[in-house]
C-alpha positions as CSV (number, residue, x, y, z in Angstrom):
1,M,15.9,75.1,-1.8
2,R,19.2,73.8,-2.3
3,R,20.0,70.9,-4.5
4,T,22.6,68.5,-3.4
5,P,24.8,67.2,-6.2
6,T,24.6,63.4,-6.8
7,R,27.8,61.5,-7.2
8,P,28.0,58.8,-9.8
9,G,28.8,55.9,-7.4
10,N,26.4,57.1,-4.7
11,S,23.0,56.1,-6.3
12,S,20.7,54.1,-4.1
13,K,18.8,52.6,-7.1
14,S,20.3,49.6,-9.0
15,S,20.7,49.8,-12.7
16,P,18.0,48.3,-15.0
17,L,20.6,45.8,-16.3
18,Q,21.3,44.3,-12.8
19,S,17.6,43.9,-11.8
20,S,16.7,42.3,-15.1
21,L,19.7,39.9,-14.9
22,F,18.5,38.8,-11.5
23,N,15.0,38.2,-12.8
24,F,16.3,36.2,-15.8
25,T,18.6,34.1,-13.7
26,T,15.8,33.3,-11.2
27,I,13.4,32.4,-14.0
28,A,16.0,30.2,-15.7
29,I,16.7,28.3,-12.5
30,L,13.0,27.8,-11.7
31,G,12.4,26.7,-15.3
32,G,15.2,24.2,-15.1
33,V,13.9,22.7,-11.8
34,F,10.4,22.5,-13.3
35,V,11.7,20.6,-16.4
36,L,13.8,18.3,-14.2
37,G,10.8,17.5,-12.0
38,I,8.7,16.7,-15.1
39,G,11.5,14.5,-16.4
40,I,11.8,12.6,-13.1
41,G,8.0,12.1,-12.9
42,I,7.8,10.8,-16.4
43,A,10.7,8.4,-15.8
44,F,9.1,7.1,-12.6
45,S,5.7,6.6,-14.0
46,S,7.0,4.8,-17.1
47,T,9.0,2.3,-15.1
48,T,6.2,1.6,-12.6
49,T,3.9,-1.1,-14.0
50,L,0.9,-2.3,-12.2
51,S,0.3,-5.8,-13.6
52,P,-0.2,-9.2,-12.0
53,S,3.5,-9.9,-12.5
54,N,4.4,-6.7,-10.6
55,V,2.2,-5.9,-7.6
56,A,3.5,-2.5,-6.6
57,S,0.9,-1.0,-4.4
58,R,-1.8,-1.6,-1.8
59,E,-4.4,0.0,-4.2
60,F,-3.7,-2.6,-6.9
61,I,-4.2,-5.4,-4.3
62,D,-7.4,-3.7,-3.1
63,T,-8.9,-3.6,-6.6
64,K,-8.1,-7.3,-7.3
65,A,-9.7,-8.6,-4.0
66,P,-12.9,-10.5,-4.2
67,N,-15.8,-8.1,-3.4
68,P,-13.4,-5.2,-3.2
69,E,-16.0,-2.8,-1.7
70,I,-16.9,-5.3,1.1
71,C,-13.2,-6.2,1.7
72,V,-12.0,-2.6,2.1
73,Q,-15.0,-1.5,4.3
74,Y,-15.2,-4.6,6.6
75,G,-11.6,-6.0,6.5
76,A,-8.5,-5.9,4.5
77,S,-7.5,-7.2,1.1
78,A,-4.9,-9.9,1.1
79,M,-2.6,-12.1,-1.1
80,V,-3.5,-15.7,-0.4
81,M,-0.8,-18.3,-1.0
82,D,-1.5,-22.0,-1.0
83,A,1.4,-24.3,-0.9
84,R,1.8,-28.0,-0.1
85,L,4.6,-29.4,2.0
86,F,5.7,-33.0,1.8
87,V,7.8,-34.4,4.7
88,T,9.5,-37.7,4.6
89,L,10.9,-39.2,7.8
90,N,13.3,-41.9,6.6
91,P,15.3,-40.2,5.2
92,F,14.2,-36.8,6.6
93,N,13.5,-34.4,3.7
94,V,11.1,-31.6,3.1
95,Y,9.6,-31.0,-0.3
96,V,7.6,-27.9,-1.3
97,A,5.1,-27.8,-4.2
98,Q,4.8,-24.8,-6.5
99,P,2.6,-22.3,-4.5
100,S,-0.4,-20.7,-6.1
101,M,-1.2,-17.0,-5.4
102,R,-4.7,-15.4,-5.6
103,P,-6.5,-12.4,-4.2
104,G,-8.3,-12.8,-0.9
105,C,-9.9,-10.8,2.0
106,V,-9.5,-10.9,5.8
107,L,-12.6,-9.8,7.7
108,R,-12.5,-8.0,11.1
109,Q,-14.0,-10.0,13.9
110,N,-16.9,-7.5,14.4
111,N,-18.0,-8.0,10.8
112,W,-18.6,-11.7,10.8
113,A,-22.4,-11.1,10.7
114,L,-21.9,-10.3,7.0
115,L,-21.0,-13.9,6.3
116,E,-23.8,-15.2,8.6
117,Q,-26.5,-13.1,6.9
118,R,-25.5,-14.5,3.5
119,K,-25.6,-18.0,5.1
120,L,-22.0,-18.7,4.1
121,V,-21.0,-19.7,7.7
122,T,-23.0,-21.4,10.4
123,S,-23.3,-20.2,14.0
124,D,-21.2,-23.2,15.1
125,Q,-18.4,-22.2,12.8
126,V,-18.5,-18.6,14.1
127,R,-18.5,-19.8,17.8
128,E,-15.6,-22.2,17.1
129,C,-13.6,-19.5,15.3
130,K,-14.3,-17.0,18.0
131,N,-13.3,-19.4,20.8
132,R,-9.8,-19.7,19.3
133,L,-9.6,-15.8,18.9
134,N,-9.3,-16.2,15.1
135,T,-11.0,-14.4,12.2
136,F,-12.4,-15.4,8.8
137,G,-10.6,-15.0,5.5
138,F,-12.0,-15.9,2.1
139,T,-11.1,-16.2,-1.6
140,G,-13.7,-16.1,-4.4
141,N,-16.7,-13.8,-4.9
142,L,-19.2,-13.9,-2.1
143,D,-22.1,-13.3,-4.5
144,T,-21.6,-15.5,-7.5
145,D,-19.3,-18.5,-7.1
146,K,-18.7,-20.6,-4.0
147,P,-16.2,-18.7,-1.9
148,D,-13.5,-20.6,0.0
149,I,-14.1,-19.3,3.6
150,R,-11.7,-20.3,6.4
151,C,-11.1,-19.6,10.0
152,I,-7.6,-18.1,10.0
153,Y,-5.2,-17.3,12.8
154,Q,-3.4,-14.0,13.1
155,N,0.3,-14.8,13.7
156,E,1.4,-12.4,16.4
157,S,5.0,-13.3,16.0
158,A,5.1,-12.5,12.3
159,Q,7.1,-9.4,11.6
160,N,7.1,-7.0,8.7
161,F,10.8,-6.6,8.1
162,F,10.1,-3.7,5.7
163,M,8.8,-1.7,8.7
164,S,11.9,-2.3,10.8
165,Q,14.1,-0.3,8.4
166,P,15.5,3.0,9.6
167,G,13.1,5.8,8.7
168,A,10.1,3.5,8.2
169,V,6.8,4.7,9.7
170,A,4.8,2.2,11.8
171,P,1.1,1.6,10.9
172,A,-1.7,2.7,13.2
173,Q,-2.2,0.4,16.1
174,E,-6.0,-0.1,15.4
175,T,-5.2,-1.9,12.2
176,D,-3.0,-4.5,13.8
177,R,-5.7,-6.7,15.3
178,F,-8.5,-8.2,13.3
């Protein structure tokens, strides 16, 4: 058997210093990305406050709705705004009173029986609301206090201008009609 001489620059294996340098560099970069990610996460969570003065998510609105378990299962939670408008004709002016905001719920049309079973609406109210292709919305707890239940109209021409932005994802079609 004949041995072939090896030349110093012809080795196929890399030196231990080169492979360990590559590993240390990779570990340092991954560690830096990890620390940066934690820092961004902490900064985001500390600036996001979920309080009545800052409603930042659908989950917050869902938890504040009257009867949240019923609302989420049979309809959708809502923010209800009551405002009064005063219109004078001579001279023509429009005045707006300070609006009041409170949590509410909008029921899907196929879940109206829930209100009828609790004797909160009559069959005449249901028939009248159904004839106008409307639905029911309410504020106040259905179990304890007297809830304010109204036949409400879904405005088809209302647009969500947040959804018309480039890159926005449209909601599922089955959630559009109540």
